[in-house]
Steps between C-alpha positions, in 0.01 A plus 500: 500500500335185364165359609284203402209306650519121539249238613633248753417145386660286773211310669625592851580857405822661614572332832833487689710300251414691181527827693850406619611411146349824364677712764833330431466568127381859557803558723730409212388813312622849597164660415208568731229230486145573617188283486141625516187298573197726494576783742778306678866557415812303598876510450582213265826439687321424830355154574278642773379772264398244238325279752297797631353548151318167534563395140270210408432314175336739255634814671591781264835644604655811349878476498695824479876524451698822510871550442791308356403173322128580545395337171681174573363498857144555375529212254662247735295586809179509295572145384532397866155643579342287228684176576374182669756395761585140584385415853 
């Protein structure tokens, strides 16, 4: 299992479009992907789960990957959390 905390920098946070892109990328990995924001937890392969976290700019999100390709998933998905998306 791999785990790392990232700070979201996108000015609008993680709204529908970035969440959709994140879920698509997470689905390409065979490992389990979980995100934590404070006491809330969500499946990283579920758009609804991500949206329920209410990720805004400046949110600290802990990303946890567990299973096959967990290191690669942590790196690539972590980069997505700290990216500014074109609107």
